[in-house]
C-alpha positions, -999 to +999 in steps of 0.1 A: +000+000+000+028+024+009+047+015-022+016+021-044+011+055-027+047+065-033+045+054-069+013+073-074+028+104-058+058+102-081+035+098-111+015+129-100+047+150-096+059+139-131+025+149-145+027+183-128+062+189-140+052+180-175+021+203-172+043+231-161+066+226-191+036+226-214+023+258-198+057+274-199+058+271-237+043+299-258+006+296-261-017+314-285-037+327-256-035+330-218-051+304-196-088+313-190-104+317-156-126+288-165-095+266-172-080+277-139-112+268-120-113+234-137-077+226-129-082+238-093-112+215-089-089+186-101-064+196-074-091+195-048-101+160-059-064+149-057-062+164-022-094+146-011-080+113-024-049+119-003-024+123-031-010+155-016-006+141+019-025+142+052-013+177+060-035+190+031-066+177+048-061+191+083-081+223+076-098+243+049-068+267+047-044+239+045-064+224+017-065+258-001-027+263+002-022+227-012-046+234-040-028+266-049+005+247-049-010+219-070-024+244-095+009+261-101+039+253-080+059+282-095+032+308-088+026+294-053+063+297-046+064+333-059+032+346-042+023+324-012+052+302-001+069+327+022+035+337+038+009+310+032-028+318+037-040+317+073-074+307+088-100+332+078-077+353+056-090+367+024-062+383+004-076+397-028-043+413-038-023+381-037-052+363-054-050+387-083-012+383-084-015+346-085-040+346-114-018+371-132+012+348-126-007+318-141-017+339-171+019+350-177+032+314-172+007+301-197+021+325-223+056+315-215+064+350-202+088+359-174+074+359-139+095+390-130+076+419-116+045+399-107+048+401-069+037+435-058+021+444-091-013+448-076-004+468-045 
């Protein structure tokens, strides 16, 4: 059972890395809000299935932080990793920066200048 979970976790990480590489290539259009919502819903499903570890199911905010990391590890690292969401926190500015990061990433553009761009 543990070996299967480790294998599945490795498979998920490989899929995520390949997805990032695909997103990082030039695209004819930025990722849409609908696509982001669909991908995030898939992340929530993976979290519920335990693919992201038990720590992601300890609270709603832990689940949200894990979903954001699942959705875009690069954007999570840039926007939230040094100061993850806390219980009850609504951070509209960082939410906008995160979506902007995902749009830029989907176009293969640099992520420079994203953090702080909505202050």
